[in-house]
Backbone as JSON, one array per atom type, in Angstrom:
{
  "sequence": "MKRKLLLVLTLFVLSFTLASAKANKALWKKLDKVKDKYEWVDLSLDVSPQTPHWHGFKDLKVKAIYTFETTGNTFLTYEYTLPGQYGTHTDFPAHFDPKGRTTDDYGPKELAYKLVVIDKSAEVAKNNDYVLTKQDILDFEKKYGKIPEGAFVAFRSDWSKRDIKTYENKDKKGQSHYPGWDLEALKFLVGERNVAAVGHETADTDSAVTGSTVGFIGEDYVLDSGKLNVELLKNLDKLPPVGGVVFVTFPKIKGGTGFTSRVFAVIPK",
  "N": [[-60.37, -31.23, -8.6], [-57.93, -30.4, -7.53], [-56.26, -32.24, -8.73], [-56.52, -31.51, -11.41], [-55.43, -28.92, -11.35], [-52.83, -29.55, -10.62], [-52.04, -30.99, -12.87], [-52.1, -28.98, -14.82], [-50.09, -27.25, -13.86], [-47.93, -28.97, -14.04], [-47.76, -29.38, -16.82], [-47.19, -26.79, -17.57], [-44.66, -26.33, -16.39], [-43.21, -28.29, -17.74], [-43.41, -27.44, -20.43], [-42.09, -25.0, -20.21], [-39.55, -25.84, -19.49], [-38.81, -27.31, -21.76], [-38.8, -25.25, -23.64], [-36.74, -23.67, -22.64], [-34.59, -25.43, -22.9], [-34.48, -25.64, -25.65], [-33.82, -23.0, -26.32], [-31.32, -22.81, -25.13], [-29.86, -24.62, -26.66], [-29.69, -23.26, -28.98], [-27.41, -21.74, -29.12], [-25.49, -23.68, -29.5], [-26.11, -24.44, -32.09], [-25.41, -22.14, -33.43], [-22.66, -22.21, -33.08], [-22.02, -24.53, -34.52], [-22.67, -23.59, -37.05], [-20.85, -21.48, -37.4], [-18.46, -22.92, -37.4], [-18.81, -24.41, -39.69], [-19.43, -22.61, -41.79], [-17.47, -20.67, -41.79], [-13.96, -19.85, -42.06], [-11.19, -21.06, -40.21], [-8.22, -19.83, -39.0], [-4.97, -20.49, -38.07], [-2.77, -18.49, -36.28], [-0.41, -18.74, -34.97], [2.99, -19.58, -34.21], [4.68, -22.77, -34.14], [5.77, -24.07, -31.0], [8.98, -24.56, -29.99], [12.47, -25.46, -29.45], [13.52, -24.34, -31.7], [11.95, -22.23, -32.4], [11.33, -18.93, -33.59], [12.41, -16.06, -31.75], [12.9, -13.22, -29.56], [16.19, -11.9, -29.67], [17.44, -11.55, -27.23], [16.64, -13.53, -25.51], [16.95, -16.91, -24.29], [16.9, -20.14, -25.97], [14.02, -22.29, -25.91], [13.88, -24.82, -23.43], [13.49, -28.29, -23.13], [12.55, -30.92, -21.09], [12.13, -34.26, -20.28], [10.3, -35.46, -17.62], [8.72, -37.46, -16.59], [8.39, -40.58, -17.96], [7.4, -43.21, -20.26], [9.2, -45.27, -20.63], [11.75, -44.97, -19.09], [11.03, -44.31, -16.41], [8.99, -45.97, -15.83], [6.31, -45.23, -15.84], [2.78, -44.69, -16.48], [2.27, -42.53, -17.93], [3.33, -39.6, -19.78], [5.32, -36.79, -19.25], [6.49, -33.47, -19.74], [8.91, -31.01, -18.84], [9.01, -27.59, -19.3], [11.12, -24.91, -20.02], [11.14, -21.56, -20.43], [11.2, -18.12, -21.52], [8.66, -15.66, -20.78], [7.88, -14.1, -22.99], [7.97, -15.66, -25.6], [8.28, -17.05, -28.83], [5.21, -16.91, -30.69], [3.55, -14.54, -28.97], [1.91, -12.71, -26.29], [2.28, -9.44, -25.16], [1.73, -7.8, -22.16], [0.48, -4.78, -20.59], [1.98, -4.47, -18.17], [4.47, -5.33, -18.83], [6.04, -3.24, -19.66], [5.14, -1.19, -18.12], [5.16, -0.53, -14.77], [2.83, -0.29, -13.28], [0.96, -1.39, -14.85], [-1.6, -3.55, -16.37], [-1.74, -7.09, -15.79], [-1.35, -10.54, -16.91], [-3.41, -12.05, -15.64], [-5.37, -10.18, -15.26], [-7.12, -10.01, -17.32], [-10.28, -10.7, -18.64], [-12.5, -13.3, -20.01], [-13.99, -12.1, -22.14], [-12.21, -10.34, -23.18], [-10.58, -11.65, -24.89], [-11.23, -11.8, -27.48], [-11.47, -10.09, -30.59], [-12.4, -7.59, -33.04], [-10.96, -7.86, -36.2], [-8.39, -6.26, -38.0], [-6.37, -6.01, -40.81], [-3.49, -4.69, -42.06], [-1.85, -4.59, -44.99], [1.42, -4.44, -45.85], [3.32, -5.85, -47.15], [4.47, -5.89, -49.7], [5.9, -3.51, -49.77], [7.7, -3.98, -47.72], [9.16, -6.05, -48.81], [10.68, -4.72, -50.63], [12.02, -2.94, -49.06], [13.51, -3.72, -46.24], [13.64, -2.31, -43.88], [11.29, -1.01, -43.56], [8.75, 1.08, -42.19], [5.49, 1.1, -40.86], [3.3, 3.66, -41.47], [1.38, 6.54, -40.31], [0.11, 7.65, -42.5], [-0.15, 5.4, -44.1], [-2.14, 4.08, -42.71], [-4.28, 5.86, -42.95], [-4.63, 5.77, -45.72], [-5.43, 3.15, -45.94], [-7.87, 3.26, -44.59], [-9.36, 4.83, -46.32], [-9.95, 3.07, -48.28], [-11.07, 0.82, -47.02], [-12.66, 1.68, -44.94], [-13.32, 3.22, -41.72], [-11.26, 2.3, -38.98], [-12.51, 0.24, -36.47], [-13.4, 1.02, -33.05], [-11.71, -0.52, -30.35], [-10.54, -2.53, -31.82], [-8.31, -5.12, -33.08], [-5.35, -4.53, -34.58], [-3.4, -5.62, -37.15], [-0.16, -5.78, -38.57], [0.75, -6.72, -41.59], [3.56, -8.15, -42.92], [4.73, -10.27, -44.08], [6.96, -11.35, -42.94], [7.07, -13.63, -41.45], [7.33, -15.66, -43.23], [9.92, -16.07, -43.72], [13.05, -17.87, -43.39], [14.05, -19.13, -40.23], [16.67, -18.47, -39.59], [17.09, -16.08, -40.8], [15.56, -14.17, -39.6], [16.55, -12.14, -37.93], [18.11, -10.82, -39.75], [20.75, -9.61, -40.23], [23.28, -7.24, -41.19], [26.64, -6.87, -42.56], [27.87, -5.42, -40.59], [26.62, -6.15, -38.34], [24.19, -5.03, -37.79], [20.77, -5.34, -37.42], [17.99, -5.74, -39.68], [14.74, -5.23, -40.0], [11.17, -4.81, -40.38], [8.8, -2.43, -38.83], [6.51, -0.64, -36.64], [5.7, 2.79, -37.11], [6.05, 5.38, -34.73], [4.19, 7.51, -34.72], [2.1, 6.4, -36.12], [1.2, 4.45, -34.34], [0.4, 6.11, -32.25], [-1.75, 7.33, -33.46], [-3.5, 5.16, -33.88], [-4.0, 4.37, -31.24], [-4.7, 6.78, -29.89], [-6.57, 8.12, -31.61], [-8.2, 6.14, -32.74], [-8.64, 4.36, -30.75], [-7.84, 1.6, -30.43], [-7.64, -1.84, -29.3], [-5.49, -3.54, -29.37], [-2.34, -4.28, -30.98], [-0.63, -6.08, -33.55], [2.01, -8.09, -35.03], [4.42, -9.61, -37.29], [7.08, -9.76, -36.68], [9.69, -9.89, -34.11], [9.7, -7.63, -32.64], [8.02, -4.54, -31.85], [8.9, -2.12, -32.79], [10.91, -1.09, -35.6], [14.02, -2.67, -36.53], [16.13, -0.85, -36.89], [15.12, 1.45, -35.65], [14.88, 0.51, -33.03], [17.55, 0.04, -32.36], [18.63, 2.54, -32.38], [17.02, 4.53, -31.04], [15.65, 3.08, -29.17], [12.97, 1.0, -27.71], [10.58, 2.52, -28.49], [8.03, 2.48, -29.67], [6.77, 0.1, -28.75], [6.88, 0.63, -26.04], [5.17, 2.83, -25.89], [2.69, 1.69, -26.69], [2.2, -0.26, -24.67], [2.35, 1.27, -22.35], [0.09, 2.68, -22.74], [-1.84, 0.98, -22.05], [-2.58, -1.04, -23.79], [-2.68, -4.15, -25.67], [0.07, -6.04, -27.0], [0.96, -8.02, -29.57], [3.17, -10.42, -30.75], [5.27, -11.94, -33.33], [3.49, -13.26, -35.14], [1.85, -15.38, -37.59], [0.76, -16.35, -40.92], [-0.74, -14.14, -41.72], [-1.17, -13.42, -44.29], [-3.27, -14.92, -45.13], [-5.55, -13.74, -44.36], [-8.41, -11.52, -44.59], [-8.55, -7.93, -45.22], [-10.47, -6.64, -43.59], [-13.26, -7.64, -41.49], [-12.78, -10.05, -40.21], [-12.47, -12.01, -37.16], [-10.44, -12.11, -34.3], [-8.9, -14.28, -31.96], [-7.17, -14.12, -28.99], [-5.42, -16.05, -26.99], [-4.22, -17.21, -23.8], [-2.32, -18.48, -20.96], [-3.61, -18.04, -17.62], [-1.73, -16.47, -15.83], [-0.66, -15.52, -12.68], [0.14, -12.22, -12.15], [1.59, -12.14, -14.51], [3.62, -10.8, -17.13], [3.72, -11.29, -19.76], [3.2, -13.87, -22.22], [3.64, -16.94, -24.08], [1.34, -17.46, -26.69], [-1.73, -18.77, -28.01], [-2.99, -17.89, -30.92], [-5.67, -17.2, -33.06], [-7.75, -16.82, -35.97], [-11.08, -16.15, -37.14], [-12.66, -16.19, -40.16], [-14.62, -15.07, -43.01], [-15.52, -17.49, -45.51]],
  "CA": [[-59.88, -29.87, -8.87], [-56.51, -30.36, -7.21], [-55.55, -33.01, -9.77], [-56.52, -30.7, -12.63], [-54.47, -27.84, -11.14], [-51.5, -30.16, -10.65], [-51.74, -31.31, -14.27], [-51.82, -27.72, -15.51], [-48.78, -26.79, -13.4], [-46.93, -29.9, -14.59], [-47.62, -29.08, -18.24], [-46.54, -25.47, -17.68], [-43.25, -26.52, -16.07], [-42.63, -29.08, -18.82], [-43.28, -26.6, -21.62], [-41.06, -24.01, -19.92], [-38.26, -26.55, -19.53], [-38.5, -27.62, -23.16], [-38.47, -23.99, -24.31], [-35.41, -23.26, -22.17], [-33.62, -26.33, -23.5], [-34.38, -25.25, -27.07], [-33.09, -21.73, -26.37], [-29.92, -23.07, -24.8], [-29.23, -25.33, -27.77], [-29.54, -22.33, -30.1], [-26.01, -21.34, -29.15], [-24.77, -24.79, -30.12], [-26.36, -24.37, -33.52], [-24.61, -21.03, -33.94], [-21.28, -22.69, -33.13], [-21.92, -25.44, -35.67], [-22.71, -22.77, -38.26], [-19.58, -20.76, -37.51], [-17.42, -23.89, -37.77], [-19.06, -24.89, -41.04], [-19.51, -21.55, -42.79], [-16.33, -19.77, -41.72], [-12.64, -20.47, -42.07], [-10.43, -20.85, -38.99], [-6.82, -19.7, -39.39], [-4.01, -20.47, -36.96], [-1.82, -17.4, -36.45], [0.68, -18.96, -34.03], [4.11, -20.44, -34.56], [4.91, -23.92, -33.27], [6.69, -23.75, -29.92], [10.07, -25.53, -29.89], [13.76, -24.77, -29.32], [13.85, -23.66, -32.96], [10.98, -21.16, -32.65], [11.87, -17.56, -33.57], [12.15, -15.29, -30.54], [13.79, -12.07, -29.4], [17.59, -12.36, -29.54], [17.9, -11.46, -25.85], [16.15, -14.68, -24.75], [17.51, -18.22, -24.63], [15.98, -21.09, -26.59], [13.2, -23.13, -25.06], [14.48, -26.08, -22.99], [12.48, -29.31, -22.9], [13.09, -32.04, -20.32], [11.13, -35.27, -19.92], [10.45, -35.78, -16.2], [8.07, -38.76, -16.42], [8.32, -41.22, -19.27], [6.91, -44.58, -20.28], [10.3, -46.23, -20.61], [12.76, -44.86, -18.04], [10.5, -44.24, -15.05], [7.97, -46.99, -15.67], [5.01, -44.63, -15.61], [1.77, -44.87, -17.52], [2.06, -41.23, -18.57], [4.52, -38.88, -20.23], [5.24, -35.38, -18.88], [7.68, -32.68, -19.99], [9.12, -29.73, -18.16], [9.41, -26.58, -20.28], [11.73, -23.71, -19.47], [11.13, -20.55, -21.48], [10.79, -16.78, -21.08], [7.25, -15.42, -21.08], [7.74, -13.58, -24.35], [8.65, -16.62, -26.46], [7.48, -17.42, -29.98], [4.02, -16.07, -30.77], [3.25, -14.21, -27.57], [1.22, -11.46, -25.97], [2.87, -8.55, -24.16], [0.72, -7.08, -21.4], [0.98, -3.47, -20.17], [2.97, -4.55, -17.09], [5.78, -5.65, -19.42], [6.8, -1.98, -19.7], [4.57, -0.26, -17.15], [5.09, -1.17, -13.45], [1.46, -0.25, -12.77], [0.08, -1.89, -15.9], [-2.35, -4.79, -16.19], [-1.0, -8.33, -15.98], [-2.07, -11.6, -17.61], [-4.61, -12.47, -14.92], [-6.34, -9.09, -15.2], [-7.95, -10.03, -18.52], [-11.39, -11.64, -18.6], [-12.77, -14.02, -21.25], [-14.47, -11.24, -23.23], [-11.08, -9.59, -23.71], [-9.76, -12.56, -25.69], [-11.74, -11.77, -28.85], [-11.47, -8.72, -31.12], [-12.57, -7.36, -34.47], [-9.61, -7.93, -36.78], [-8.03, -5.41, -39.14], [-5.03, -6.38, -41.29], [-2.92, -3.74, -43.01], [-0.83, -5.31, -45.76], [2.54, -3.67, -46.42], [4.32, -6.86, -47.48], [5.18, -5.51, -50.94], [6.85, -2.46, -49.4], [8.74, -4.6, -46.89], [10.01, -6.85, -49.7], [11.6, -3.79, -51.28], [12.77, -2.23, -48.02], [13.36, -4.47, -45.0], [13.55, -1.37, -42.76], [10.05, -0.26, -43.73], [7.9, 1.32, -41.03], [4.1, 1.38, -41.21], [3.09, 5.05, -41.06], [0.01, 7.05, -40.15], [-0.45, 7.8, -43.84], [-0.55, 4.06, -44.53], [-3.42, 3.79, -42.05], [-5.28, 6.73, -43.59], [-4.87, 5.21, -47.05], [-6.18, 1.91, -45.7], [-9.24, 3.62, -44.23], [-10.04, 5.34, -47.51], [-10.36, 1.91, -49.08], [-11.83, -0.19, -46.27], [-13.48, 2.27, -43.89], [-12.68, 3.59, -40.45], [-10.93, 1.21, -38.08], [-13.45, 0.32, -35.34], [-12.88, 1.11, -31.69], [-11.52, -1.82, -29.71], [-10.06, -3.52, -32.79], [-6.95, -5.65, -33.1], [-4.81, -4.13, -35.87], [-2.2, -6.39, -37.46], [0.72, -5.3, -39.64], [1.23, -7.84, -42.4], [4.83, -7.89, -43.59], [5.18, -11.58, -44.6], [8.24, -11.69, -42.33], [6.97, -14.99, -40.92], [7.64, -16.62, -44.3], [11.37, -16.18, -43.8], [13.72, -18.91, -42.62], [14.35, -18.65, -38.89], [18.04, -17.93, -39.54], [17.13, -14.74, -41.39], [14.63, -13.28, -38.91], [17.28, -10.96, -37.47], [18.52, -10.14, -40.98], [21.87, -8.73, -39.9], [24.23, -6.91, -42.25], [28.03, -7.2, -42.23], [28.26, -4.69, -39.38], [25.87, -6.69, -37.22], [22.93, -4.3, -37.61], [19.59, -6.06, -37.92], [17.09, -4.98, -40.56], [13.39, -5.77, -40.13], [10.18, -3.72, -40.34], [8.11, -2.14, -37.57], [5.51, 0.44, -36.63], [6.13, 4.15, -36.83], [5.45, 5.84, -33.48], [3.02, 8.35, -35.0], [1.03, 5.49, -36.53], [0.68, 3.86, -33.11], [-0.31, 7.16, -31.53], [-3.02, 7.53, -34.15], [-4.36, 4.01, -33.6], [-4.39, 4.38, -29.83], [-5.34, 8.04, -29.52], [-7.69, 8.5, -32.47], [-9.09, 5.01, -33.03], [-8.83, 3.62, -29.49], [-7.75, 0.17, -30.66], [-7.34, -2.62, -28.1], [-4.23, -4.26, -29.51], [-1.66, -4.32, -32.27], [0.13, -7.32, -33.73], [2.95, -8.09, -36.15], [5.11, -10.88, -37.53], [8.45, -9.68, -36.18], [9.84, -10.06, -32.66], [9.66, -6.31, -32.03], [7.05, -3.59, -32.35], [9.69, -1.13, -33.52], [11.83, -1.64, -36.59], [15.34, -2.94, -35.96], [16.92, 0.38, -36.9], [14.57, 2.31, -34.59], [15.23, -0.08, -31.74], [18.99, 0.16, -32.08], [19.03, 3.95, -32.3], [16.29, 5.29, -30.01], [15.02, 2.17, -28.21], [11.66, 0.41, -28.0], [9.64, 3.62, -28.24], [6.69, 2.1, -30.1], [6.25, -0.88, -27.8], [6.72, 1.35, -24.77], [3.96, 3.65, -26.0], [1.52, 0.81, -26.74], [1.97, -0.88, -23.37], [2.06, 2.34, -21.37], [-1.27, 3.14, -23.02], [-2.76, -0.05, -21.58], [-3.01, -1.88, -24.91], [-1.95, -5.4, -25.85], [1.03, -6.08, -28.09], [1.12, -9.43, -29.92], [4.32, -10.5, -31.66], [5.63, -13.18, -34.02], [2.32, -13.88, -35.75], [2.06, -15.95, -38.92], [-0.44, -16.55, -41.76], [-1.53, -12.92, -41.94], [-1.48, -13.36, -45.72], [-4.49, -15.68, -45.36], [-6.65, -13.0, -43.76], [-8.92, -10.35, -45.32], [-8.24, -6.67, -44.54], [-11.5, -6.38, -42.56], [-14.33, -8.63, -41.44], [-12.44, -11.22, -39.42], [-12.42, -11.93, -35.69], [-9.23, -12.76, -33.81], [-8.9, -14.72, -30.57], [-5.83, -14.11, -28.4], [-5.57, -16.85, -25.78], [-2.98, -17.37, -23.05], [-2.54, -18.95, -19.59], [-3.95, -17.01, -16.63], [-0.61, -16.48, -14.9], [-0.74, -14.44, -11.7], [1.2, -11.23, -12.28], [2.37, -12.34, -15.73], [3.81, -9.64, -18.0], [3.65, -11.76, -21.13], [3.34, -15.32, -22.33], [3.37, -17.61, -25.34], [-0.1, -17.43, -26.89], [-2.36, -19.41, -29.17], [-3.77, -16.85, -31.57], [-6.31, -17.7, -34.28], [-8.76, -15.94, -36.53], [-12.24, -16.72, -37.82], [-12.92, -15.3, -41.29], [-15.57, -15.59, -44.0], [-14.93, -18.31, -46.55]],
  "C": [[-58.38, -29.77, -8.64], [-55.7, -31.1, -8.28], [-55.45, -32.22, -11.07], [-55.51, -29.57, -12.53], [-53.04, -28.37, -11.21], [-51.08, -30.49, -12.07], [-51.37, -30.06, -15.05], [-50.43, -27.21, -15.15], [-47.66, -27.66, -13.99], [-46.69, -29.61, -16.06], [-46.91, -27.75, -18.46], [-45.04, -25.6, -17.45], [-42.54, -27.27, -17.19], [-42.41, -28.24, -20.07], [-42.19, -25.55, -21.44], [-39.67, -24.63, -20.01], [-37.84, -26.85, -20.95], [-38.11, -26.36, -23.93], [-37.08, -23.51, -23.92], [-34.33, -24.12, -22.8], [-33.39, -25.98, -24.96], [-33.57, -23.97, -27.22], [-31.61, -21.94, -26.09], [-29.19, -23.73, -25.96], [-29.04, -24.43, -28.99], [-28.09, -21.88, -30.24], [-25.15, -22.43, -29.77], [-24.91, -24.75, -31.64], [-25.53, -23.25, -34.16], [-23.15, -21.45, -34.06], [-21.07, -23.62, -34.32], [-21.87, -24.66, -36.97], [-21.39, -22.05, -38.47], [-18.46, -21.7, -37.94], [-17.56, -24.33, -39.22], [-18.95, -23.81, -42.1], [-18.31, -20.6, -42.81], [-15.02, -20.54, -41.7], [-11.89, -20.09, -40.79], [-8.94, -20.89, -39.33], [-5.93, -19.59, -38.16], [-2.96, -19.39, -37.23], [-0.58, -17.56, -35.57], [1.76, -19.88, -34.58], [4.13, -21.67, -33.65], [5.92, -23.53, -32.2], [7.71, -24.88, -29.76], [11.37, -24.77, -29.68], [14.14, -23.99, -30.57], [12.91, -22.49, -33.26], [11.64, -19.79, -32.63], [11.48, -16.84, -32.29], [13.14, -14.14, -30.47], [15.19, -12.56, -29.06], [18.1, -12.31, -28.1], [17.46, -12.62, -24.98], [16.81, -15.97, -25.21], [16.45, -19.1, -25.28], [15.19, -21.85, -25.53], [13.96, -24.41, -24.69], [13.35, -27.06, -22.65], [13.12, -30.51, -22.22], [11.96, -32.99, -19.96], [11.34, -35.63, -18.45], [9.7, -37.06, -15.8], [7.92, -39.37, -17.8], [7.79, -42.64, -19.15], [8.05, -45.56, -20.04], [11.17, -46.15, -19.35], [12.23, -44.85, -16.62], [9.35, -45.23, -14.81], [6.58, -46.45, -15.4], [4.05, -44.92, -16.77], [1.46, -43.56, -18.21], [3.4, -40.59, -18.91], [4.33, -37.39, -19.92], [6.57, -34.69, -19.14], [7.72, -31.44, -19.11], [9.66, -28.75, -19.19], [9.98, -25.36, -19.56], [11.85, -22.68, -20.59], [10.77, -19.2, -20.89], [9.33, -16.56, -21.48], [7.02, -14.98, -22.51], [8.5, -14.47, -25.33], [7.74, -17.04, -27.6], [6.31, -16.44, -30.14], [3.57, -15.8, -29.34], [2.51, -12.88, -27.44], [2.01, -10.71, -24.9], [1.72, -7.81, -23.48], [1.31, -5.77, -20.9], [2.08, -3.53, -19.11], [4.36, -4.91, -17.59], [6.67, -4.41, -19.44], [6.35, -0.99, -18.63], [4.42, -0.96, -15.79], [3.69, -1.22, -12.86], [0.46, -0.83, -13.78], [-0.59, -3.21, -15.56], [-1.48, -6.0, -16.5], [-1.92, -9.39, -16.61], [-3.41, -11.94, -16.96], [-5.67, -11.38, -14.79], [-7.35, -9.13, -16.35], [-9.03, -11.12, -18.42], [-11.63, -12.29, -19.95], [-13.2, -13.15, -22.43], [-13.34, -10.45, -23.87], [-10.12, -10.47, -24.5], [-10.19, -12.57, -27.15], [-11.89, -10.33, -29.34], [-11.84, -8.72, -32.6], [-11.17, -7.22, -35.07], [-9.46, -7.04, -38.01], [-6.59, -5.76, -39.53], [-4.57, -5.39, -42.36], [-1.73, -4.39, -43.69], [0.2, -4.35, -46.36], [3.68, -4.61, -46.81], [5.12, -6.5, -48.73], [6.24, -4.46, -50.64], [8.01, -3.03, -48.6], [9.7, -5.43, -47.76], [11.05, -5.96, -50.38], [12.52, -3.1, -50.27], [12.54, -2.91, -46.68], [13.24, -3.57, -43.76], [12.24, -0.58, -42.78], [9.31, -0.1, -42.4], [6.5, 1.69, -41.5], [3.73, 2.74, -40.63], [1.61, 5.39, -40.85], [-0.65, 7.21, -41.51], [-0.9, 6.46, -44.41], [-1.92, 3.71, -43.95], [-4.54, 4.6, -42.69], [-5.63, 6.22, -44.98], [-5.72, 3.94, -46.94], [-7.65, 2.25, -45.42], [-10.03, 4.18, -45.4], [-10.62, 4.19, -48.33], [-11.32, 0.99, -48.32], [-12.72, 0.38, -45.15], [-12.7, 2.48, -42.6], [-12.44, 2.36, -39.58], [-11.81, 1.31, -36.83], [-12.74, 0.4, -33.99], [-12.78, -0.29, -31.1], [-11.0, -2.9, -30.64], [-8.65, -4.0, -32.48], [-6.41, -5.34, -34.49], [-3.47, -4.84, -36.09], [-1.46, -5.81, -38.66], [1.25, -6.53, -40.38], [2.49, -7.43, -43.15], [5.34, -9.11, -44.33], [6.55, -11.98, -44.04], [8.24, -13.13, -41.81], [7.27, -16.06, -41.96], [9.15, -16.86, -44.43], [11.87, -17.39, -43.02], [14.11, -18.33, -41.27], [15.73, -18.0, -38.8], [18.12, -16.5, -40.09], [16.15, -13.77, -40.72], [15.33, -12.0, -38.46], [17.81, -10.14, -38.64], [19.64, -9.13, -40.76], [22.76, -8.46, -41.11], [25.65, -7.23, -41.78], [28.52, -6.51, -40.96], [27.5, -5.17, -38.14], [24.56, -5.98, -36.93], [21.78, -5.1, -38.21], [18.73, -5.13, -38.77], [15.77, -5.74, -40.67], [12.39, -4.65, -39.88], [9.56, -3.52, -38.95], [7.09, -1.04, -37.75], [6.17, 1.79, -36.42], [5.38, 4.63, -35.58], [4.18, 6.66, -33.73], [1.83, 7.5, -35.45], [0.38, 4.86, -35.3], [-0.1, 4.88, -32.29], [-1.68, 7.42, -32.16], [-3.99, 6.39, -33.83], [-4.88, 4.02, -32.17], [-5.19, 5.63, -29.48], [-6.57, 8.4, -30.31], [-8.68, 7.37, -32.73], [-9.35, 4.13, -31.82], [-8.85, 2.11, -29.72], [-7.39, -0.54, -29.35], [-5.97, -3.27, -28.15], [-3.65, -4.07, -30.9], [-0.86, -5.62, -32.34], [0.99, -7.24, -34.97], [3.69, -9.41, -36.22], [6.55, -10.9, -37.01], [8.48, -9.82, -34.66], [9.81, -8.73, -31.92], [8.56, -5.46, -32.64], [7.74, -2.56, -33.24], [10.56, -1.81, -34.56], [13.19, -1.83, -35.93], [16.19, -1.68, -35.86], [16.44, 1.33, -35.81], [15.0, 1.8, -33.22], [16.68, 0.11, -31.37], [19.44, 1.6, -31.93], [18.33, 4.71, -31.18], [15.56, 4.39, -29.02], [13.63, 1.72, -28.62], [10.54, 1.43, -27.76], [8.21, 3.26, -28.62], [6.05, 1.13, -29.12], [5.99, -0.24, -26.44], [5.43, 2.15, -24.79], [2.7, 2.78, -25.95], [1.19, 0.26, -25.36], [1.69, 0.14, -22.28], [0.65, 2.87, -21.54], [-2.31, 2.09, -22.6], [-3.27, -0.98, -22.66], [-2.18, -3.17, -24.95], [-1.04, -5.31, -27.07], [1.31, -7.55, -28.38], [2.17, -9.56, -31.02], [4.51, -11.9, -32.23], [4.4, -13.97, -34.5], [2.71, -14.51, -37.08], [0.71, -16.03, -39.63], [-1.31, -15.31, -41.91], [-1.91, -12.77, -43.4], [-2.75, -14.12, -46.06], [-5.73, -14.95, -44.87], [-7.12, -11.85, -44.63], [-8.56, -9.07, -44.56], [-9.2, -6.36, -43.39], [-12.5, -7.55, -42.56], [-14.05, -9.86, -40.61], [-12.52, -10.94, -37.92], [-11.18, -12.69, -35.23], [-9.39, -13.1, -32.33], [-7.45, -14.79, -30.09], [-5.93, -14.82, -27.06], [-4.22, -17.1, -25.12], [-3.3, -17.89, -21.65], [-2.82, -17.79, -18.65], [-2.9, -17.03, -15.52], [-0.69, -15.27, -13.97], [0.44, -13.49, -11.86], [2.03, -11.35, -13.54], [2.45, -11.09, -16.59], [3.76, -10.01, -19.47], [3.76, -13.26, -21.17], [3.03, -15.8, -23.74], [1.86, -17.78, -25.5], [-0.54, -18.24, -28.1], [-3.32, -18.38, -29.75], [-4.37, -17.42, -32.85], [-7.42, -16.75, -34.7], [-9.89, -16.74, -37.15], [-12.63, -15.72, -38.91], [-13.96, -15.91, -42.24], [-14.86, -16.42, -45.05], [-15.08, -17.63, -47.9]]
}
């Protein structure tokens, strides 16, 4: 009787273990499917001394501190010196708000968002000072539906296709000309749609003209509202207006107000 009971218990444990293993592997199958059936798009610039960045920051410095040749080591290591907001980067609320969240306040689930891309590249080509307005958003929603809560909304301008020397796009008087978000548009996205983040291809949230006349009012509003601000994106022209998912990844720096980020999207093929 004891042997029979032991056999039954053993078979039960074995079947439960096999069922659990099968359930666990189901997630692996989903990953294989996503990799095979969907397209993965890199939205980040390469990081180097030549990478576009805000004019107030110095270029990245790279120094080899352990090398194969000069120090006789079996490994190679570089030391990088750069400001947090360099190249494709994420601004966290603490960048503008002393009480705002910092890099290490964000958990893994806050690295992925529903992606919305508003394309105003044609308008920007005609007017480099173009600002994306609330009406642009309303027109977008008429065509593609309401922007979901917690979304990442990107402003496609195709600015990332420009040569690095023309990112600032200065005129003869030294005034830069590049596009940005209108403040009322940002207030609508944050206040009415409760988005989680906004992103763009330029080094500023605000247009160059806005920034030089009234300051960084758009970026200040976004960060003071506790939202993320992602700058210097690329390849937005490869993304659909809706239906994609974007991942915004960055180092978990204690108290960090911003840092270079690897941003990528997963979209239907």
